[in-house]
N, C-alpha and C positions, 0 to 999 in steps of 0.2 A: 812435679810433675802433675797440674792440675787433668781431672778427669773427664775423658770427654766425653760429650752430651748425650745424649741416647736418639737416632734418629726417631723421629715421628713415621707411625706404622703408614701405610701405603693406603689410599681410599680404594675400599670392596666393590666392588663394579656393582651399581644399578641392579633392582633384581628383572626393569622390564626394561629395555630398552625403547627406546625416545623415537613414537608413530614415523611410517613417515609417510605421507601424503600422497595419494593414489590420484591420480588425474581423471573428471570428470565430467560426462561427455549429457548435454544436455538437450530434449531439439530442437527440431530447425522451429526455429517460431515464424505465429502464419498470424498475420495483419487478421481481426474480426470482419468475415461480410457484414458493409451498407446495409444499415436494414430499411428498408422504404418507409417512406410518408403514405398514413394512408390514402387510398387514389379516392375511397366513398368519405362523403359527411359534406360539412361543411370545412373552408379552409382556415387558418390561424387569424388570420383578424376574424371572416367569425365568430371564432369563435370564442372568440377576445371578449368580439362587444356581446357575446349572449350567458360568458359575465359579471361585464364588471356592468353594463349597462340599467341590470337591478338593483345592483348595489349602490348608485351616483343615486342613479330616482331616489330609493329607498331614505340614503342619504340627503335630501333632498326635501325631503316628505316630512320625515319627523322631528328634522332639525327646530331647536325650539324657535319662538318666535320674540 
């Protein structure tokens, strides 16, 4: 008669248990308040022209002839 194979030992339990997910609560989302455009000062169109007009004039004056 053939000898019986020895059974493998049972695995030992791990030292640390698996982590359990914990529910997380986030604060309520609040939209930031809208920033109002400044009432004083030049309008956006005037400000754009104030910046671009000198640059256009400088390019026209300094172009090679």
